[in-house]
A tleap script that builds the chain and sets N, CA, C and O, in Angstrom:
source leaprc.protein.ff14SB
mol = sequence {
  NMET ALA ASP THR SER GLY ALA ARG MET SER
  ASP THR GLU ILE ARG GLN PHE LEU ALA LEU
  LEU GLN ARG ARG CYS GLU THR GLU LEU ASP
  GLN PHE THR GLY LEU ILE ILE PRO THR ARG
  TYR GLY ASP VAL TYR THR THR PHE GLY ARG
  GLU PRO LEU THR GLU THR PRO LEU GLN LEU
  TYR GLU HIE LEU PRO ALA GLY TRP LEU GLY
  ASP ASN CARG
}
set mol.1.N position { -54.840 262.234 -129.725 }
set mol.1.CA position { -54.715 260.793 -129.739 }
set mol.1.C position { -55.080 260.290 -131.129 }
set mol.1.O position { -56.020 260.788 -131.747 }
set mol.2.N position { -54.343 259.312 -131.614 }
set mol.2.CA position { -54.595 258.756 -132.944 }
set mol.2.C position { -55.908 257.982 -132.964 }
set mol.2.O position { -56.317 257.412 -131.953 }
set mol.3.N position { -56.558 257.964 -134.111 }
set mol.3.CA position { -57.783 257.198 -134.276 }
set mol.3.C position { -57.422 255.724 -134.374 }
set mol.3.O position { -56.843 255.287 -135.369 }
set mol.4.N position { -57.757 254.969 -133.356 }
set mol.4.CA position { -57.456 253.540 -133.350 }
set mol.4.C position { -58.734 252.718 -133.308 }
set mol.4.O position { -58.704 251.550 -132.921 }
set mol.5.N position { -59.865 253.316 -133.705 }
set mol.5.CA position { -61.123 252.582 -133.683 }
set mol.5.C position { -60.999 251.335 -134.545 }
set mol.5.O position { -60.498 251.382 -135.669 }
set mol.6.N position { -61.454 250.248 -134.010 }
set mol.6.CA position { -61.387 248.986 -134.722 }
set mol.6.C position { -60.131 248.185 -134.430 }
set mol.6.O position { -60.090 246.986 -134.706 }
set mol.7.N position { -59.112 248.818 -133.881 }
set mol.7.CA position { -57.873 248.105 -133.561 }
set mol.7.C position { -57.962 247.522 -132.150 }
set mol.7.O position { -58.479 248.165 -131.236 }
set mol.8.N position { -57.460 246.313 -131.985 }
set mol.8.CA position { -57.429 245.691 -130.651 }
set mol.8.C position { -56.472 246.468 -129.754 }
set mol.8.O position { -55.495 247.054 -130.220 }
set mol.9.N position { -56.772 246.459 -128.465 }
set mol.9.CA position { -55.916 247.142 -127.499 }
set mol.9.C position { -54.642 246.335 -127.275 }
set mol.9.O position { -54.671 245.105 -127.232 }
set mol.10.N position { -53.533 247.040 -127.134 }
set mol.10.CA position { -52.269 246.383 -126.824 }
set mol.10.C position { -52.255 246.037 -125.330 }
set mol.10.O position { -53.084 246.535 -124.569 }
set mol.11.N position { -51.319 245.192 -124.918 }
set mol.11.CA position { -51.179 244.869 -123.495 }
set mol.11.C position { -50.942 246.131 -122.672 }
set mol.11.O position { -51.469 246.269 -121.568 }
set mol.12.N position { -50.149 247.044 -123.215 }
set mol.12.CA position { -49.872 248.301 -122.519 }
set mol.12.C position { -51.154 249.109 -122.342 }
set mol.12.O position { -51.402 249.658 -121.268 }
set mol.13.N position { -51.961 249.183 -123.385 }
set mol.13.CA position { -53.229 249.923 -123.298 }
set mol.13.C position { -54.192 249.270 -122.312 }
set mol.13.O position { -54.881 249.965 -121.565 }
set mol.14.N position { -54.244 247.947 -122.307 }
set mol.14.CA position { -55.120 247.244 -121.359 }
set mol.14.C position { -54.673 247.517 -119.935 }
set mol.14.O position { -55.500 247.784 -119.064 }
set mol.15.N position { -53.384 247.453 -119.693 }
set mol.15.CA position { -52.875 247.743 -118.335 }
set mol.15.C position { -53.183 249.186 -117.928 }
set mol.15.O position { -53.565 249.436 -116.785 }
set mol.16.N position { -53.023 250.126 -118.842 }
set mol.16.CA position { -53.319 251.526 -118.546 }
set mol.16.C position { -54.814 251.698 -118.258 }
set mol.16.O position { -55.186 252.379 -117.302 }
set mol.17.N position { -55.665 251.087 -119.077 }
set mol.17.CA position { -57.110 251.149 -118.865 }
set mol.17.C position { -57.480 250.594 -117.491 }
set mol.17.O position { -58.247 251.218 -116.757 }
set mol.18.N position { -56.941 249.430 -117.141 }
set mol.18.CA position { -57.280 248.818 -115.857 }
set mol.18.C position { -56.741 249.632 -114.687 }
set mol.18.O position { -57.388 249.724 -113.643 }
set mol.19.N position { -55.555 250.226 -114.854 }
set mol.19.CA position { -55.002 251.079 -113.799 }
set mol.19.C position { -55.893 252.307 -113.586 }
set mol.19.O position { -56.147 252.697 -112.446 }
set mol.20.N position { -56.364 252.913 -114.674 }
set mol.20.CA position { -57.257 254.068 -114.562 }
set mol.20.C position { -58.611 253.668 -113.984 }
set mol.20.O position { -59.196 254.409 -113.194 }
set mol.21.N position { -59.106 252.500 -114.378 }
set mol.21.CA position { -60.367 252.012 -113.830 }
set mol.21.C position { -60.234 251.752 -112.332 }
set mol.21.O position { -61.125 252.099 -111.557 }
set mol.22.N position { -59.123 251.143 -111.927 }
set mol.22.CA position { -58.876 250.905 -110.505 }
set mol.22.C position { -58.831 252.227 -109.745 }
set mol.22.O position { -59.412 252.347 -108.667 }
set mol.23.N position { -58.147 253.207 -110.301 }
set mol.23.CA position { -58.059 254.522 -109.661 }
set mol.23.C position { -59.432 255.163 -109.526 }
set mol.23.O position { -59.756 255.724 -108.480 }
set mol.24.N position { -60.238 255.084 -110.575 }
set mol.24.CA position { -61.594 255.638 -110.508 }
set mol.24.C position { -62.407 254.932 -109.421 }
set mol.24.O position { -63.119 255.581 -108.655 }
set mol.25.N position { -62.298 253.605 -109.358 }
set mol.25.CA position { -63.041 252.854 -108.341 }
set mol.25.C position { -62.585 253.205 -106.930 }
set mol.25.O position { -63.394 253.211 -106.002 }
set mol.26.N position { -61.309 253.494 -106.760 }
set mol.26.CA position { -60.793 253.843 -105.437 }
set mol.26.C position { -61.115 255.277 -105.050 }
set mol.26.O position { -61.217 255.580 -103.861 }
set mol.27.N position { -61.277 256.167 -106.023 }
set mol.27.CA position { -61.446 257.587 -105.691 }
set mol.27.C position { -62.847 258.122 -105.936 }
set mol.27.O position { -63.242 259.105 -105.308 }
set mol.28.N position { -63.613 257.500 -106.836 }
set mol.28.CA position { -64.917 258.049 -107.222 }
set mol.28.C position { -66.101 257.162 -106.848 }
set mol.28.O position { -67.222 257.655 -106.723 }
set mol.29.N position { -65.872 255.865 -106.668 }
set mol.29.CA position { -66.959 254.925 -106.468 }
set mol.29.C position { -67.391 254.891 -105.012 }
set mol.29.O position { -66.596 254.589 -104.121 }
set mol.30.N position { -68.667 255.205 -104.780 }
set mol.30.CA position { -69.214 255.127 -103.432 }
set mol.30.C position { -69.808 253.735 -103.223 }
set mol.30.O position { -69.182 252.886 -102.587 }
set mol.31.N position { -71.001 253.493 -103.747 }
set mol.31.CA position { -71.630 252.176 -103.633 }
set mol.31.C position { -71.629 251.459 -104.968 }
set mol.31.O position { -71.218 250.302 -105.053 }
set mol.32.N position { -72.083 252.135 -106.010 }
set mol.32.CA position { -72.099 251.539 -107.334 }
set mol.32.C position { -72.229 252.646 -108.370 }
set mol.32.O position { -72.609 253.774 -108.055 }
set mol.33.N position { -71.912 252.306 -109.592 }
set mol.33.CA position { -72.156 253.200 -110.714 }
set mol.33.C position { -72.481 252.341 -111.934 }
set mol.33.O position { -71.900 251.272 -112.125 }
set mol.34.N position { -73.382 252.803 -112.725 }
set mol.34.CA position { -73.724 252.128 -113.969 }
set mol.34.C position { -73.417 253.051 -115.134 }
set mol.34.O position { -73.729 254.241 -115.093 }
set mol.35.N position { -72.818 252.511 -116.153 }
set mol.35.CA position { -72.461 253.302 -117.320 }
set mol.35.C position { -73.061 252.686 -118.576 }
set mol.35.O position { -73.136 251.464 -118.706 }
set mol.36.N position { -73.481 253.532 -119.485 }
set mol.36.CA position { -73.861 253.106 -120.827 }
set mol.36.C position { -72.795 253.656 -121.763 }
set mol.36.O position { -72.625 254.869 -121.883 }
set mol.37.N position { -72.083 252.756 -122.420 }
set mol.37.CA position { -70.967 253.135 -123.263 }
set mol.37.C position { -71.363 252.890 -124.717 }
set mol.37.O position { -71.545 251.742 -125.122 }
set mol.38.N position { -71.498 253.957 -125.505 }
set mol.38.CA position { -71.875 253.763 -126.904 }
set mol.38.C position { -70.701 253.187 -127.699 }
set mol.38.O position { -69.566 253.647 -127.576 }
set mol.39.N position { -70.994 252.181 -128.508 }
set mol.39.CA position { -69.994 251.609 -129.414 }
set mol.39.C position { -70.621 251.487 -130.796 }
set mol.39.O position { -71.831 251.653 -130.952 }
set mol.40.N position { -69.819 251.207 -131.766 }
set mol.40.CA position { -70.361 251.079 -133.118 }
set mol.40.C position { -71.240 249.843 -133.272 }
set mol.40.O position { -71.952 249.710 -134.267 }
set mol.41.N position { -71.195 248.936 -132.292 }
set mol.41.CA position { -72.031 247.735 -132.322 }
set mol.41.C position { -73.273 247.879 -131.449 }
set mol.41.O position { -74.058 246.940 -131.324 }
set mol.42.N position { -73.452 249.046 -130.847 }
set mol.42.CA position { -74.567 249.281 -129.939 }
set mol.42.C position { -74.051 249.590 -128.547 }
set mol.42.O position { -72.855 249.486 -128.274 }
set mol.43.N position { -74.962 249.968 -127.678 }
set mol.43.CA position { -74.582 250.333 -126.316 }
set mol.43.C position { -74.082 249.118 -125.525 }
set mol.43.O position { -74.543 247.994 -125.719 }
set mol.44.N position { -73.131 249.380 -124.632 }
set mol.44.CA position { -72.629 248.390 -123.692 }
set mol.44.C position { -72.974 248.900 -122.300 }
set mol.44.O position { -72.730 250.062 -121.977 }
set mol.45.N position { -73.539 248.028 -121.487 }
set mol.45.CA position { -73.978 248.395 -120.137 }
set mol.45.C position { -73.024 247.782 -119.122 }
set mol.45.O position { -72.782 246.575 -119.125 }
set mol.46.N position { -72.490 248.631 -118.256 }
set mol.46.CA position { -71.573 248.153 -117.226 }
set mol.46.C position { -72.070 248.585 -115.862 }
set mol.46.O position { -72.714 249.624 -115.721 }
set mol.47.N position { -71.766 247.779 -114.866 }
set mol.47.CA position { -72.069 248.121 -113.477 }
set mol.47.C position { -70.822 247.849 -112.663 }
set mol.47.O position { -70.256 246.758 -112.721 }
set mol.48.N position { -70.400 248.840 -111.909 }
set mol.48.CA position { -69.281 248.699 -110.991 }
set mol.48.C position { -69.826 248.909 -109.593 }
set mol.48.O position { -70.517 249.896 -109.342 }
set mol.49.N position { -69.530 248.004 -108.683 }
set mol.49.CA position { -70.060 248.145 -107.339 }
set mol.49.C position { -69.160 247.521 -106.298 }
set mol.49.O position { -68.220 246.791 -106.613 }
set mol.50.N position { -69.462 247.820 -105.069 }
set mol.50.CA position { -68.701 247.286 -103.942 }
set mol.50.C position { -69.130 245.867 -103.586 }
set mol.50.O position { -68.456 245.194 -102.806 }
set mol.51.N position { -70.233 245.412 -104.142 }
set mol.51.CA position { -70.738 244.058 -103.936 }
set mol.51.C position { -71.074 243.465 -105.304 }
set mol.51.O position { -71.446 244.206 -106.214 }
set mol.52.N position { -70.951 242.144 -105.469 }
set mol.52.CA position { -71.335 241.554 -106.755 }
set mol.52.C position { -72.855 241.638 -106.930 }
set mol.52.O position { -73.605 241.699 -105.955 }
set mol.53.N position { -73.285 241.641 -108.180 }
set mol.53.CA position { -74.715 241.610 -108.449 }
set mol.53.C position { -75.272 240.293 -107.925 }
set mol.53.O position { -74.680 239.237 -108.150 }
set mol.54.N position { -76.395 240.345 -107.235 }
set mol.54.CA position { -76.929 239.149 -106.578 }
set mol.54.C position { -77.296 238.052 -107.568 }
set mol.54.O position { -77.223 236.870 -107.232 }
set mol.55.N position { -77.687 238.423 -108.779 }
set mol.55.CA position { -78.101 237.415 -109.753 }
set mol.55.C position { -76.940 236.858 -110.579 }
set mol.55.O position { -77.152 236.017 -111.453 }
set mol.56.N position { -75.729 237.315 -110.313 }
set mol.56.CA position { -74.567 236.874 -111.082 }
set mol.56.C position { -73.685 235.967 -110.234 }
set mol.56.O position { -73.191 236.399 -109.193 }
set mol.57.N position { -73.474 234.713 -110.657 }
set mol.57.CA position { -72.589 233.819 -109.901 }
set mol.57.C position { -71.156 234.371 -109.874 }
set mol.57.O position { -70.675 234.910 -110.870 }
set mol.58.N position { -70.496 234.235 -108.748 }
set mol.58.CA position { -69.125 234.749 -108.608 }
set mol.58.C position { -68.174 234.126 -109.631 }
set mol.58.O position { -67.170 234.740 -109.993 }
set mol.59.N position { -68.481 232.914 -110.098 }
set mol.59.CA position { -67.608 232.243 -111.064 }
set mol.59.C position { -67.560 232.995 -112.400 }
set mol.59.O position { -66.645 232.778 -113.195 }
set mol.60.N position { -68.524 233.865 -112.651 }
set mol.60.CA position { -68.538 234.606 -113.909 }
set mol.60.C position { -67.680 235.870 -113.865 }
set mol.60.O position { -67.459 236.507 -114.895 }
set mol.61.N position { -67.204 236.229 -112.689 }
set mol.61.CA position { -66.337 237.402 -112.571 }
set mol.61.C position { -64.897 236.985 -112.859 }
set mol.61.O position { -64.457 235.902 -112.474 }
set mol.62.N position { -64.182 237.864 -113.539 }
set mol.62.CA position { -62.767 237.613 -113.814 }
set mol.62.C position { -61.940 238.402 -112.807 }
set mol.62.O position { -62.021 239.628 -112.745 }
set mol.63.N position { -61.147 237.684 -112.023 }
set mol.63.CA position { -60.301 238.328 -111.011 }
set mol.63.C position { -58.945 238.612 -111.631 }
set mol.63.O position { -58.298 237.710 -112.163 }
set mol.64.N position { -58.515 239.863 -111.562 }
set mol.64.CA position { -57.201 240.207 -112.102 }
set mol.64.C position { -56.112 239.534 -111.271 }
set mol.64.O position { -56.184 239.547 -110.043 }
set mol.65.N position { -55.111 238.949 -111.915 }
set mol.65.CA position { -54.032 238.307 -111.167 }
set mol.65.C position { -53.226 239.321 -110.359 }
set mol.65.O position { -53.089 240.481 -110.747 }
set mol.66.N position { -52.702 238.863 -109.241 }
set mol.66.CA position { -51.866 239.720 -108.395 }
set mol.66.C position { -50.711 240.266 -109.221 }
set mol.66.O position { -50.087 239.531 -109.987 }
set mol.67.N position { -50.431 241.533 -109.069 }
set mol.67.CA position { -49.327 242.159 -109.768 }
set mol.67.C position { -49.670 242.625 -111.165 }
set mol.67.O position { -48.825 243.231 -111.825 }
set mol.68.N position { -50.895 242.363 -111.649 }
set mol.68.CA position { -51.283 242.768 -113.013 }
set mol.68.C position { -51.103 244.268 -113.209 }
set mol.68.O position { -50.633 244.720 -114.253 }
set mol.69.N position { -51.485 245.036 -112.179 }
set mol.69.CA position { -51.384 246.483 -112.289 }
set mol.69.C position { -50.062 247.006 -111.752 }
set mol.69.O position { -49.848 248.217 -111.702 }
set mol.70.N position { -49.188 246.118 -111.357 }
set mol.70.CA position { -47.865 246.540 -110.910 }
set mol.70.C position { -47.807 246.985 -109.464 }
set mol.70.O position { -46.798 247.544 -109.035 }
set mol.71.N position { -48.883 246.747 -108.689 }
set mol.71.CA position { -48.848 247.183 -107.291 }
set mol.71.C position { -48.936 246.016 -106.316 }
set mol.71.O position { -49.104 246.225 -105.115 }
set mol.72.N position { -48.822 244.780 -106.825 }
set mol.72.CA position { -48.771 243.563 -105.999 }
set mol.72.C position { -49.946 243.421 -105.050 }
set mol.72.O position { -49.764 243.015 -103.902 }
set mol.73.N position { -51.142 243.746 -105.502 }
set mol.73.CA position { -52.333 243.570 -104.645 }
set mol.73.C position { -52.747 242.145 -104.583 }
set mol.73.O position { -53.725 241.815 -103.911 }
savepdb mol mol.pdb
quit
């Protein structure tokens, strides 16, 4: 894969990333998982779960539009 560090993701790359993330959530996620992702700006902390974090208002979550991943969910 070419070194694209620093380059913004294309729409195609974003769709591929979200499709792979959806697949991981459907096949690997039991209750929750937390990841620490190292970046050149410092670590990024993510949490994926079957329920929203209790301290986070639902309005802060971004819901993917229907059909974004091409499966009309």
